C-alpha positions as CSV (number, residue, x, y, z in Angstrom):
1,M,6.2,-8.4,16.9
2,L,8.6,-6.0,15.9
3,D,9.3,-2.7,17.4
4,M,10.1,0.2,14.8
5,D,9.0,4.4,15.4
6,A,6.8,6.2,12.6
7,A,9.9,7.9,11.0
8,S,11.8,4.8,10.7
9,F,8.9,2.8,9.4
10,E,8.3,5.4,6.9
11,A,12.0,5.4,5.7
12,L,11.2,1.6,4.9
13,V,8.0,2.4,3.2
14,V,9.7,5.0,1.0
15,D,12.9,2.6,0.5
16,E,10.2,-0.7,-0.7
17,L,8.7,2.0,-2.7
18,D,12.0,3.2,-4.6
19,Q,12.5,-0.8,-5.5
20,L,9.5,-1.4,-7.2
21,P,9.8,-1.5,-11.0
22,D,9.2,1.8,-12.9
23,D,6.4,0.1,-15.0
24,M,4.6,-0.3,-12.2
25,V,5.0,3.0,-10.5
26,D,5.3,5.1,-13.6
27,G,1.8,4.8,-14.4
28,L,0.4,5.9,-11.0
29,D,-1.3,9.2,-11.9
30,N,-2.8,11.5,-9.0
31,V,-1.7,8.8,-6.2
32,V,-0.4,9.7,-2.7
33,F,1.2,7.5,-0.5
34,V,0.3,7.5,3.2
35,V,1.7,6.0,6.3
36,Q,-0.6,5.7,9.3
37,D,-0.5,4.3,12.7
38,R,-3.6,2.1,12.5
39,P,-6.9,1.9,10.4
40,E,-9.6,4.3,11.4
41,D,-11.4,1.5,13.5
42,G,-8.2,0.9,15.5
43,S,-7.8,-2.8,14.1
44,L,-4.9,-4.6,13.2
45,D,-5.8,-6.8,10.7
46,L,-5.9,-4.7,7.6
47,L,-1.9,-3.8,6.4
48,G,-2.9,-1.3,3.5
49,L,-5.7,0.4,1.7
50,Y,-6.3,1.9,-1.7
51,D,-8.7,4.6,-1.6
52,G,-9.5,6.1,-4.8
53,W,-11.1,5.6,-8.4
54,A,-9.2,2.4,-10.1
55,L,-7.6,3.1,-13.3
56,T,-10.1,0.9,-14.7
57,E,-13.1,3.4,-13.5
58,R,-11.6,6.7,-14.5
59,D,-14.3,7.6,-16.7
60,R,-15.9,9.1,-13.9
61,Y,-13.3,10.6,-12.7
62,G,-13.3,14.2,-13.0
63,A,-10.9,17.1,-13.4
64,G,-9.7,18.7,-10.0
65,E,-10.2,15.6,-8.1
66,L,-8.4,14.7,-4.8
67,P,-5.4,12.4,-5.0
68,D,-5.9,8.9,-4.4
69,R,-4.4,7.3,-1.3
70,I,-2.3,4.2,-0.6
71,V,-2.3,3.9,2.8
72,V,0.3,1.7,4.5
73,Y,-0.5,0.8,8.5
74,R,2.4,0.5,10.4
75,E,1.2,-0.8,13.5
76,P,-0.5,-3.9,11.9
77,H,2.6,-4.7,9.8
78,L,4.6,-4.5,13.0
79,A,2.5,-7.0,14.6
80,V,2.7,-9.6,12.0
81,C,6.2,-9.4,11.6
82,D,9.2,-10.4,13.9
83,S,12.4,-9.1,11.7
84,V,13.2,-6.1,9.6
85,S,13.9,-8.4,6.7
86,A,10.3,-9.9,7.2
87,L,8.6,-6.3,7.3
88,R,10.5,-5.5,4.1
89,D,8.8,-8.6,2.3
90,E,5.3,-7.7,3.7
91,V,5.5,-3.9,3.1
92,H,6.4,-4.7,-0.3
93,T,3.8,-7.4,-0.5
94,T,1.1,-4.3,0.3
95,L,2.4,-2.1,-1.9
96,V,2.1,-4.3,-4.9
97,H,-1.5,-5.1,-3.8
98,E,-2.4,-1.8,-3.2
99,I,-1.0,-0.6,-6.2
100,A,-2.8,-3.4,-8.1
101,H,-6.0,-2.1,-6.9
102,F,-5.3,1.1,-8.5
103,Y,-4.9,-0.5,-11.7
104,G,-8.3,-2.2,-11.3
105,I,-6.9,-5.6,-9.9
106,D,-9.4,-6.9,-7.9
107,D,-8.7,-9.3,-4.4
108,E,-9.8,-12.3,-6.2
109,R,-6.8,-11.9,-8.8
110,L,-4.4,-10.8,-6.6
111,H,-4.8,-14.1,-4.7
112,E,-4.3,-16.3,-8.0
113,L,-1.1,-14.1,-8.6
114,G,0.1,-14.6,-4.7
115,W,0.1,-11.0,-4.0
116,A,-2.7,-11.3,-1.1
């Protein structure tokens, strides 16, 4: 298990987000990225979460909607990583995975593509 304070982890997430391809992040509309210590249930099983309407379902999306959220959980990431390099890789994978949900790509397809 890796040890990293919340501020350092958030900086790492921002850095990994900045390294994603422009065509992946430029299309994100009304989405915020949030870092939290753990999921609400306190488990360490979930690394990230997309909370919102996928782009493919935005016909139900109205004006004035609160932003969708992509949440990256710090403690679960630290629990599965034993180095900063491994943590960067895992955060990168989590960001791609959750952004894919925004674009309407489900877990089955993400498994096929190697991002789950």
